[in-house]
PDB file of N, CA, C and O in Angstrom:
ATOM      1  N   MET A   1      15.328   7.761 -22.774  1.00  0.00           N
ATOM      2  CA  MET A   1      16.105   6.613 -23.138  1.00  0.00           C
ATOM      3  C   MET A   1      17.258   7.070 -24.032  1.00  0.00           C
ATOM      4  O   MET A   1      17.059   7.879 -24.939  1.00  0.00           O
ATOM      5  N   ALA A   2      18.448   6.559 -23.780  1.00  0.00           N
ATOM      6  CA  ALA A   2      19.635   6.929 -24.546  1.00  0.00           C
ATOM      7  C   ALA A   2      19.811   5.945 -25.700  1.00  0.00           C
ATOM      8  O   ALA A   2      19.512   4.757 -25.575  1.00  0.00           O
ATOM      9  N   THR A   3      20.288   6.451 -26.794  1.00  0.00           N
ATOM     10  CA  THR A   3      20.564   5.589 -27.945  1.00  0.00           C
ATOM     11  C   THR A   3      22.041   5.670 -28.278  1.00  0.00           C
ATOM     12  O   THR A   3      22.714   6.659 -27.988  1.00  0.00           O
ATOM     13  N   TYR A   4      22.511   4.639 -28.875  1.00  0.00           N
ATOM     14  CA  TYR A   4      23.927   4.561 -29.254  1.00  0.00           C
ATOM     15  C   TYR A   4      23.989   4.254 -30.743  1.00  0.00           C
ATOM     16  O   TYR A   4      23.380   3.293 -31.213  1.00  0.00           O
ATOM     17  N   GLU A   5      24.714   5.059 -31.468  1.00  0.00           N
ATOM     18  CA  GLU A   5      24.834   4.843 -32.901  1.00  0.00           C
ATOM     19  C   GLU A   5      26.305   4.578 -33.227  1.00  0.00           C
ATOM     20  O   GLU A   5      27.191   5.359 -32.878  1.00  0.00           O
ATOM     21  N   GLN A   6      26.531   3.474 -33.893  1.00  0.00           N
ATOM     22  CA  GLN A   6      27.912   3.120 -34.255  1.00  0.00           C
ATOM     23  C   GLN A   6      28.063   3.296 -35.760  1.00  0.00           C
ATOM     24  O   GLN A   6      27.277   2.766 -36.545  1.00  0.00           O
ATOM     25  N   THR A   7      29.067   4.034 -36.137  1.00  0.00           N
ATOM     26  CA  THR A   7      29.338   4.215 -37.565  1.00  0.00           C
ATOM     27  C   THR A   7      30.738   3.715 -37.856  1.00  0.00           C
ATOM     28  O   THR A   7      31.615   3.723 -36.992  1.00  0.00           O
ATOM     29  N   ARG A   8      30.924   3.286 -39.068  1.00  0.00           N
ATOM     30  CA  ARG A   8      32.245   2.810 -39.480  1.00  0.00           C
ATOM     31  C   ARG A   8      32.848   3.808 -40.454  1.00  0.00           C
ATOM     32  O   ARG A   8      32.156   4.404 -41.279  1.00  0.00           O
ATOM     33  N   ASN A   9      34.129   3.966 -40.335  1.00  0.00           N
ATOM     34  CA  ASN A   9      34.849   4.821 -41.266  1.00  0.00           C
ATOM     35  C   ASN A   9      35.298   3.943 -42.425  1.00  0.00           C
ATOM     36  O   ASN A   9      36.268   3.196 -42.291  1.00  0.00           O
ATOM     37  N   MET A  10      34.624   4.018 -43.538  1.00  0.00           N
ATOM     38  CA  MET A  10      34.928   3.166 -44.682  1.00  0.00           C
ATOM     39  C   MET A  10      36.285   3.512 -45.294  1.00  0.00           C
ATOM     40  O   MET A  10      36.934   2.652 -45.888  1.00  0.00           O
ATOM     41  N   ALA A  11      36.707   4.746 -45.154  1.00  0.00           N
ATOM     42  CA  ALA A  11      37.997   5.126 -45.729  1.00  0.00           C
ATOM     43  C   ALA A  11      39.129   4.315 -45.109  1.00  0.00           C
ATOM     44  O   ALA A  11      40.071   3.935 -45.804  1.00  0.00           O
ATOM     45  N   GLY A  12      39.046   4.051 -43.821  1.00  0.00           N
ATOM     46  CA  GLY A  12      40.074   3.256 -43.159  1.00  0.00           C
ATOM     47  C   GLY A  12      40.155   1.858 -43.732  1.00  0.00           C
ATOM     48  O   GLY A  12      41.248   1.321 -43.914  1.00  0.00           O
ATOM     49  N   GLY A  13      39.014   1.267 -44.017  1.00  0.00           N
ATOM     50  CA  GLY A  13      38.997  -0.059 -44.618  1.00  0.00           C
ATOM     51  C   GLY A  13      39.588  -0.056 -46.018  1.00  0.00           C
ATOM     52  O   GLY A  13      40.281  -0.996 -46.406  1.00  0.00           O
ATOM     53  N   HIS A  14      39.321   0.983 -46.763  1.00  0.00           N
ATOM     54  CA  HIS A  14      39.856   1.068 -48.120  1.00  0.00           C
ATOM     55  C   HIS A  14      41.363   1.269 -48.115  1.00  0.00           C
ATOM     56  O   HIS A  14      42.060   0.768 -48.997  1.00  0.00           O
ATOM     57  N   ARG A  15      41.863   1.989 -47.141  1.00  0.00           N
ATOM     58  CA  ARG A  15      43.304   2.211 -47.075  1.00  0.00           C
ATOM     59  C   ARG A  15      44.043   0.890 -46.880  1.00  0.00           C
ATOM     60  O   ARG A  15      45.049   0.634 -47.542  1.00  0.00           O
ATOM     61  N   SER A  16      43.548   0.059 -45.977  1.00  0.00           N
ATOM     62  CA  SER A  16      44.235  -1.207 -45.761  1.00  0.00           C
ATOM     63  C   SER A  16      44.105  -2.092 -46.984  1.00  0.00           C
ATOM     64  O   SER A  16      45.032  -2.836 -47.303  1.00  0.00           O
ATOM     65  N   GLY A  17      42.969  -2.031 -47.684  1.00  0.00           N
ATOM     66  CA  GLY A  17      42.818  -2.766 -48.928  1.00  0.00           C
ATOM     67  C   GLY A  17      43.760  -2.246 -49.998  1.00  0.00           C
ATOM     68  O   GLY A  17      44.274  -3.013 -50.812  1.00  0.00           O
ATOM     69  N   GLY A  18      43.982  -0.949 -49.993  1.00  0.00           N
ATOM     70  CA  GLY A  18      44.917  -0.348 -50.938  1.00  0.00           C
ATOM     71  C   GLY A  18      46.338  -0.804 -50.687  1.00  0.00           C
ATOM     72  O   GLY A  18      47.105  -1.026 -51.623  1.00  0.00           O
ATOM     73  N   ARG A  19      46.686  -0.941 -49.417  1.00  0.00           N
ATOM     74  CA  ARG A  19      48.023  -1.440 -49.079  1.00  0.00           C
ATOM     75  C   ARG A  19      48.195  -2.879 -49.514  1.00  0.00           C
ATOM     76  O   ARG A  19      49.264  -3.271 -49.983  1.00  0.00           O
ATOM     77  N   LEU A  20      47.152  -3.662 -49.361  1.00  0.00           N
ATOM     78  CA  LEU A  20      47.195  -5.056 -49.782  1.00  0.00           C
ATOM     79  C   LEU A  20      47.320  -5.136 -51.298  1.00  0.00           C
ATOM     80  O   LEU A  20      48.084  -5.950 -51.819  1.00  0.00           O
ATOM     81  N   THR A  21      46.584  -4.307 -51.995  1.00  0.00           N
ATOM     82  CA  THR A  21      46.674  -4.263 -53.453  1.00  0.00           C
ATOM     83  C   THR A  21      48.063  -3.838 -53.891  1.00  0.00           C
ATOM     84  O   THR A  21      48.623  -4.400 -54.833  1.00  0.00           O
ATOM     85  N   SER A  22      48.621  -2.845 -53.208  1.00  0.00           N
ATOM     86  CA  SER A  22      49.972  -2.377 -53.527  1.00  0.00           C
ATOM     87  C   SER A  22      51.006  -3.475 -53.271  1.00  0.00           C
ATOM     88  O   SER A  22      51.928  -3.660 -54.066  1.00  0.00           O
ATOM     89  N   LEU A  23      50.853  -4.192 -52.177  1.00  0.00           N
ATOM     90  CA  LEU A  23      51.762  -5.288 -51.863  1.00  0.00           C
ATOM     91  C   LEU A  23      51.662  -6.379 -52.933  1.00  0.00           C
ATOM     92  O   LEU A  23      52.673  -6.919 -53.381  1.00  0.00           O
ATOM     93  N   PHE A  24      50.436  -6.689 -53.329  1.00  0.00           N
ATOM     94  CA  PHE A  24      50.227  -7.705 -54.356  1.00  0.00           C
ATOM     95  C   PHE A  24      50.836  -7.256 -55.685  1.00  0.00           C
ATOM     96  O   PHE A  24      51.467  -8.057 -56.375  1.00  0.00           O
ATOM     97  N   ALA A  25      50.656  -5.991 -56.049  1.00  0.00           N
ATOM     98  CA  ALA A  25      51.229  -5.457 -57.288  1.00  0.00           C
ATOM     99  C   ALA A  25      52.756  -5.505 -57.243  1.00  0.00           C
ATOM    100  O   ALA A  25      53.395  -5.819 -58.247  1.00  0.00           O
ATOM    101  N   THR A  26      53.338  -5.199 -56.092  1.00  0.00           N
ATOM    102  CA  THR A  26      54.790  -5.257 -55.934  1.00  0.00           C
ATOM    103  C   THR A  26      55.283  -6.691 -56.070  1.00  0.00           C
ATOM    104  O   THR A  26      56.318  -6.938 -56.688  1.00  0.00           O
ATOM    105  N   LEU A  27      54.551  -7.627 -55.500  1.00  0.00           N
ATOM    106  CA  LEU A  27      54.910  -9.039 -55.605  1.00  0.00           C
ATOM    107  C   LEU A  27      54.845  -9.515 -57.056  1.00  0.00           C
ATOM    108  O   LEU A  27      55.753 -10.200 -57.529  1.00  0.00           O
ATOM    109  N   ILE A  28      53.786  -9.158 -57.750  1.00  0.00           N
ATOM    110  CA  ILE A  28      53.644  -9.528 -59.161  1.00  0.00           C
ATOM    111  C   ILE A  28      54.778  -8.927 -59.983  1.00  0.00           C
ATOM    112  O   ILE A  28      55.331  -9.602 -60.851  1.00  0.00           O
ATOM    113  N   ALA A  29      55.132  -7.676 -59.726  1.00  0.00           N
ATOM    114  CA  ALA A  29      56.224  -7.023 -60.457  1.00  0.00           C
ATOM    115  C   ALA A  29      57.547  -7.731 -60.195  1.00  0.00           C
ATOM    116  O   ALA A  29      58.343  -7.908 -61.117  1.00  0.00           O
ATOM    117  N   ALA A  30      57.791  -8.135 -58.961  1.00  0.00           N
ATOM    118  CA  ALA A  30      59.045  -8.831 -58.624  1.00  0.00           C
ATOM    119  C   ALA A  30      59.120 -10.193 -59.315  1.00  0.00           C
ATOM    120  O   ALA A  30      60.171 -10.571 -59.832  1.00  0.00           O
ATOM    121  N   VAL A  31      58.020 -10.920 -59.324  1.00  0.00           N
ATOM    122  CA  VAL A  31      57.999 -12.227 -59.991  1.00  0.00           C
ATOM    123  C   VAL A  31      58.179 -12.057 -61.489  1.00  0.00           C
ATOM    124  O   VAL A  31      58.894 -12.835 -62.121  1.00  0.00           O
ATOM    125  N   THR A  32      57.538 -11.049 -62.062  1.00  0.00           N
ATOM    126  CA  THR A  32      57.678 -10.780 -63.492  1.00  0.00           C
ATOM    127  C   THR A  32      59.115 -10.421 -63.842  1.00  0.00           C
ATOM    128  O   THR A  32      59.652 -10.897 -64.843  1.00  0.00           O
ATOM    129  N   GLU A  33      59.738  -9.582 -63.019  1.00  0.00           N
ATOM    130  CA  GLU A  33      61.137  -9.190 -63.257  1.00  0.00           C
ATOM    131  C   GLU A  33      62.065 -10.401 -63.149  1.00  0.00           C
ATOM    132  O   GLU A  33      62.975 -10.562 -63.962  1.00  0.00           O
ATOM    133  N   TRP A  34      61.835 -11.247 -62.151  1.00  0.00           N
ATOM    134  CA  TRP A  34      62.636 -12.463 -61.985  1.00  0.00           C
ATOM    135  C   TRP A  34      62.484 -13.361 -63.214  1.00  0.00           C
ATOM    136  O   TRP A  34      63.473 -13.894 -63.718  1.00  0.00           O
ATOM    137  N   ASN A  35      61.256 -13.530 -63.694  1.00  0.00           N
ATOM    138  CA  ASN A  35      61.023 -14.403 -64.845  1.00  0.00           C
ATOM    139  C   ASN A  35      61.660 -13.830 -66.111  1.00  0.00           C
ATOM    140  O   ASN A  35      62.230 -14.573 -66.909  1.00  0.00           O
ATOM    141  N   ASP A  36      61.566 -12.519 -66.297  1.00  0.00           N
ATOM    142  CA  ASP A  36      62.210 -11.894 -67.460  1.00  0.00           C
ATOM    143  C   ASP A  36      63.717 -12.118 -67.425  1.00  0.00           C
ATOM    144  O   ASP A  36      64.326 -12.418 -68.452  1.00  0.00           O
ATOM    145  N   ALA A  37      64.320 -11.971 -66.243  1.00  0.00           N
ATOM    146  CA  ALA A  37      65.766 -12.191 -66.108  1.00  0.00           C
ATOM    147  C   ALA A  37      66.115 -13.648 -66.410  1.00  0.00           C
ATOM    148  O   ALA A  37      67.129 -13.931 -67.049  1.00  0.00           O
ATOM    149  N   ARG A  38      65.276 -14.562 -65.950  1.00  0.00           N
ATOM    150  CA  ARG A  38      65.501 -15.989 -66.197  1.00  0.00           C
ATOM    151  C   ARG A  38      65.451 -16.300 -67.692  1.00  0.00           C
ATOM    152  O   ARG A  38      66.294 -17.035 -68.207  1.00  0.00           O
ATOM    153  N   ILE A  39      64.473 -15.745 -68.375  1.00  0.00           N
ATOM    154  CA  ILE A  39      64.330 -15.972 -69.824  1.00  0.00           C
ATOM    155  C   ILE A  39      65.519 -15.384 -70.574  1.00  0.00           C
ATOM    156  O   ILE A  39      66.059 -16.016 -71.482  1.00  0.00           O
ATOM    157  N   THR A  40      65.926 -14.173 -70.196  1.00  0.00           N
ATOM    158  CA  THR A  40      67.075 -13.529 -70.845  1.00  0.00           C
ATOM    159  C   THR A  40      68.345 -14.332 -70.627  1.00  0.00           C
ATOM    160  O   THR A  40      69.107 -14.575 -71.563  1.00  0.00           O
ATOM    161  N   ARG A  41      68.569 -14.744 -69.379  1.00  0.00           N
ATOM    162  CA  ARG A  41      69.756 -15.537 -69.045  1.00  0.00           C
ATOM    163  C   ARG A  41      69.772 -16.844 -69.838  1.00  0.00           C
ATOM    164  O   ARG A  41      70.819 -17.257 -70.338  1.00  0.00           O
ATOM    165  N   LYS A  42      68.634 -17.481 -69.950  1.00  0.00           N
ATOM    166  CA  LYS A  42      68.534 -18.747 -70.672  1.00  0.00           C
ATOM    167  C   LYS A  42      68.815 -18.557 -72.168  1.00  0.00           C
ATOM    168  O   LYS A  42      69.531 -19.349 -72.780  1.00  0.00           O
ATOM    169  N   ALA A  43      68.241 -17.498 -72.743  1.00  0.00           N
ATOM    170  CA  ALA A  43      68.451 -17.228 -74.169  1.00  0.00           C
ATOM    171  C   ALA A  43      69.904 -16.888 -74.468  1.00  0.00           C
ATOM    172  O   ALA A  43      70.464 -17.380 -75.448  1.00  0.00           O
ATOM    173  N   LEU A  44      70.522 -16.058 -73.639  1.00  0.00           N
ATOM    174  CA  LEU A  44      71.922 -15.689 -73.861  1.00  0.00           C
ATOM    175  C   LEU A  44      72.854 -16.886 -73.632  1.00  0.00           C
ATOM    176  O   LEU A  44      73.879 -17.018 -74.301  1.00  0.00           O
ATOM    177  N   SER A  45      72.496 -17.738 -72.700  1.00  0.00           N
ATOM    178  CA  SER A  45      73.329 -18.914 -72.425  1.00  0.00           C
ATOM    179  C   SER A  45      73.344 -19.898 -73.590  1.00  0.00           C
ATOM    180  O   SER A  45      74.291 -20.671 -73.741  1.00  0.00           O
ATOM    181  N   ARG A  46      72.306 -19.871 -74.405  1.00  0.00           N
ATOM    182  CA  ARG A  46      72.247 -20.772 -75.569  1.00  0.00           C
ATOM    183  C   ARG A  46      73.157 -20.316 -76.711  1.00  0.00           C
ATOM    184  O   ARG A  46      73.478 -21.104 -77.602  1.00  0.00           O
ATOM    185  N   LEU A  47      73.571 -19.046 -76.687  1.00  0.00           N
ATOM    186  CA  LEU A  47      74.420 -18.533 -77.761  1.00  0.00           C
ATOM    187  C   LEU A  47      75.843 -19.055 -77.609  1.00  0.00           C
ATOM    188  O   LEU A  47      76.315 -19.318 -76.503  1.00  0.00           O
ATOM    189  N   SER A  48      76.507 -19.195 -78.739  1.00  0.00           N
ATOM    190  CA  SER A  48      77.917 -19.609 -78.708  1.00  0.00           C
ATOM    191  C   SER A  48      78.777 -18.411 -78.294  1.00  0.00           C
ATOM    192  O   SER A  48      78.314 -17.270 -78.299  1.00  0.00           O
ATOM    193  N   ASP A  49      80.030 -18.688 -77.936  1.00  0.00           N
ATOM    194  CA  ASP A  49      80.941 -17.598 -77.591  1.00  0.00           C
ATOM    195  C   ASP A  49      81.101 -16.644 -78.772  1.00  0.00           C
ATOM    196  O   ASP A  49      81.217 -15.433 -78.581  1.00  0.00           O
ATOM    197  N   ARG A  50      81.108 -17.167 -79.955  1.00  0.00           N
ATOM    198  CA  ARG A  50      81.237 -16.333 -81.165  1.00  0.00           C
ATOM    199  C   ARG A  50      80.026 -15.418 -81.320  1.00  0.00           C
ATOM    200  O   ARG A  50      80.175 -14.233 -81.619  1.00  0.00           O
ATOM    201  N   GLN A  51      78.829 -15.965 -81.117  1.00  0.00           N
ATOM    202  CA  GLN A  51      77.620 -15.150 -81.223  1.00  0.00           C
ATOM    203  C   GLN A  51      77.587 -14.071 -80.137  1.00  0.00           C
ATOM    204  O   GLN A  51      77.190 -12.934 -80.393  1.00  0.00           O
ATOM    205  N   LEU A  52      78.003 -14.433 -78.939  1.00  0.00           N
ATOM    206  CA  LEU A  52      78.069 -13.434 -77.869  1.00  0.00           C
ATOM    207  C   LEU A  52      79.062 -12.332 -78.228  1.00  0.00           C
ATOM    208  O   LEU A  52      78.794 -11.151 -78.009  1.00  0.00           O
ATOM    209  N   ASP A  53      80.197 -12.720 -78.773  1.00  0.00           N
ATOM    210  CA  ASP A  53      81.206 -11.744 -79.183  1.00  0.00           C
ATOM    211  C   ASP A  53      80.656 -10.825 -80.270  1.00  0.00           C
ATOM    212  O   ASP A  53      80.959  -9.632 -80.285  1.00  0.00           O
ATOM    213  N   ASP A  54      79.855 -11.367 -81.171  1.00  0.00           N
ATOM    214  CA  ASP A  54      79.256 -10.558 -82.241  1.00  0.00           C
ATOM    215  C   ASP A  54      78.369  -9.435 -81.693  1.00  0.00           C
ATOM    216  O   ASP A  54      78.257  -8.369 -82.298  1.00  0.00           O
ATOM    217  N   ILE A  55      77.749  -9.686 -80.557  1.00  0.00           N
ATOM    218  CA  ILE A  55      76.895  -8.636 -79.972  1.00  0.00           C
ATOM    219  C   ILE A  55      77.596  -7.907 -78.816  1.00  0.00           C
ATOM    220  O   ILE A  55      76.973  -7.161 -78.061  1.00  0.00           O
ATOM    221  N   GLY A  56      78.901  -8.142 -78.702  1.00  0.00           N
ATOM    222  CA  GLY A  56      79.704  -7.405 -77.733  1.00  0.00           C
ATOM    223  C   GLY A  56      79.602  -7.906 -76.297  1.00  0.00           C
ATOM    224  O   GLY A  56      79.805  -7.137 -75.358  1.00  0.00           O
ATOM    225  N   LEU A  57      79.291  -9.180 -76.122  1.00  0.00           N
ATOM    226  CA  LEU A  57      79.163  -9.742 -74.773  1.00  0.00           C
ATOM    227  C   LEU A  57      80.098 -10.923 -74.577  1.00  0.00           C
ATOM    228  O   LEU A  57      80.598 -11.511 -75.536  1.00  0.00           O
ATOM    229  N   THR A  58      80.323 -11.255 -73.315  1.00  0.00           N
ATOM    230  CA  THR A  58      81.040 -12.475 -72.962  1.00  0.00           C
ATOM    231  C   THR A  58      80.131 -13.264 -72.020  1.00  0.00           C
ATOM    232  O   THR A  58      79.102 -12.756 -71.575  1.00  0.00           O
ATOM    233  N   ARG A  59      80.505 -14.487 -71.723  1.00  0.00           N
ATOM    234  CA  ARG A  59      79.706 -15.304 -70.791  1.00  0.00           C
ATOM    235  C   ARG A  59      79.580 -14.617 -69.429  1.00  0.00           C
ATOM    236  O   ARG A  59      78.557 -14.733 -68.754  1.00  0.00           O
ATOM    237  N   GLY A  60      80.625 -13.907 -69.043  1.00  0.00           N
ATOM    238  CA  GLY A  60      80.596 -13.209 -67.760  1.00  0.00           C
ATOM    239  C   GLY A  60      79.606 -12.061 -67.699  1.00  0.00           C
ATOM    240  O   GLY A  60      79.251 -11.610 -66.610  1.00  0.00           O
ATOM    241  N   ASP A  61      79.152 -11.579 -68.852  1.00  0.00           N
ATOM    242  CA  ASP A  61      78.193 -10.474 -68.897  1.00  0.00           C
ATOM    243  C   ASP A  61      76.744 -10.933 -68.744  1.00  0.00           C
ATOM    244  O   ASP A  61      75.863 -10.110 -68.495  1.00  0.00           O
ATOM    245  N   ILE A  62      76.487 -12.213 -68.887  1.00  0.00           N
ATOM    246  CA  ILE A  62      75.109 -12.701 -68.970  1.00  0.00           C
ATOM    247  C   ILE A  62      74.285 -12.338 -67.732  1.00  0.00           C
ATOM    248  O   ILE A  62      73.179 -11.816 -67.874  1.00  0.00           O
ATOM    249  N   ASP A  63      74.783 -12.597 -66.540  1.00  0.00           N
ATOM    250  CA  ASP A  63      74.008 -12.269 -65.330  1.00  0.00           C
ATOM    251  C   ASP A  63      73.759 -10.771 -65.203  1.00  0.00           C
ATOM    252  O   ASP A  63      72.664 -10.347 -64.835  1.00  0.00           O
ATOM    253  N   ARG A  64      74.779  -9.971 -65.508  1.00  0.00           N
ATOM    254  CA  ARG A  64      74.615  -8.512 -65.417  1.00  0.00           C
ATOM    255  C   ARG A  64      73.553  -8.030 -66.402  1.00  0.00           C
ATOM    256  O   ARG A  64      72.704  -7.210 -66.052  1.00  0.00           O
ATOM    257  N   ILE A  65      73.601  -8.534 -67.619  1.00  0.00           N
ATOM    258  CA  ILE A  65      72.634  -8.133 -68.643  1.00  0.00           C
ATOM    259  C   ILE A  65      71.230  -8.602 -68.262  1.00  0.00           C
ATOM    260  O   ILE A  65      70.261  -7.863 -68.439  1.00  0.00           O
ATOM    261  N   ALA A  66      71.117  -9.803 -67.748  1.00  0.00           N
ATOM    262  CA  ALA A  66      69.804 -10.361 -67.388  1.00  0.00           C
ATOM    263  C   ALA A  66      69.119  -9.533 -66.306  1.00  0.00           C
ATOM    264  O   ALA A  66      67.892  -9.435 -66.291  1.00  0.00           O
ATOM    265  N   HIS A  67      69.892  -8.939 -65.404  1.00  0.00           N
ATOM    266  CA  HIS A  67      69.298  -8.184 -64.296  1.00  0.00           C
ATOM    267  C   HIS A  67      69.257  -6.679 -64.538  1.00  0.00           C
ATOM    268  O   HIS A  67      68.747  -5.938 -63.698  1.00  0.00           O
ATOM    269  N   SER A  68      69.785  -6.211 -65.670  1.00  0.00           N
ATOM    270  CA  SER A  68      69.752  -4.771 -65.931  1.00  0.00           C
ATOM    271  C   SER A  68      68.387  -4.379 -66.494  1.00  0.00           C
ATOM    272  O   SER A  68      67.684  -5.188 -67.100  1.00  0.00           O
ATOM    273  N   ARG A  69      68.045  -3.145 -66.281  1.00  0.00           N
ATOM    274  CA  ARG A  69      66.772  -2.627 -66.796  1.00  0.00           C
ATOM    275  C   ARG A  69      67.019  -1.930 -68.127  1.00  0.00           C
ATOM    276  O   ARG A  69      68.079  -1.337 -68.331  1.00  0.00           O
ATOM    277  N   PRO A  70      66.048  -1.997 -69.034  1.00  0.00           N
ATOM    278  CA  PRO A  70      66.229  -1.329 -70.318  1.00  0.00           C
ATOM    279  C   PRO A  70      66.305   0.188 -70.157  1.00  0.00           C
ATOM    280  O   PRO A  70      65.717   0.754 -69.236  1.00  0.00           O
ATOM    281  N   ASN A  71      67.023   0.825 -71.046  1.00  0.00           N
ATOM    282  CA  ASN A  71      67.193   2.286 -70.995  1.00  0.00           C
ATOM    283  C   ASN A  71      66.310   3.006 -72.005  1.00  0.00           C
ATOM    284  O   ASN A  71      66.690   4.074 -72.484  1.00  0.00           O
ATOM    285  N   TRP A  72      65.177   2.473 -72.336  1.00  0.00           N
ATOM    286  CA  TRP A  72      64.295   3.142 -73.283  1.00  0.00           C
ATOM    287  C   TRP A  72      63.085   3.636 -72.639  1.00  0.00           C
ATOM    288  O   TRP A  72      62.231   4.227 -73.299  1.00  0.00           O
TER     289      TRP A  72
END
């Protein structure tokens, strides 16, 4: 009598789970970055032109600053 044994490669299942985790982490990072930019833009928009000038910015700089990454 012949027997048939089926085995599963668990590593393959983990790889696809890893991709899903990576995709989820990328999504969370994108949402976090968007929210940080929104908060920065909102805070800078509340400043007067004089206050912006004191820190070396103009209203036109707000979007650029909100989307830039820190250099530290």
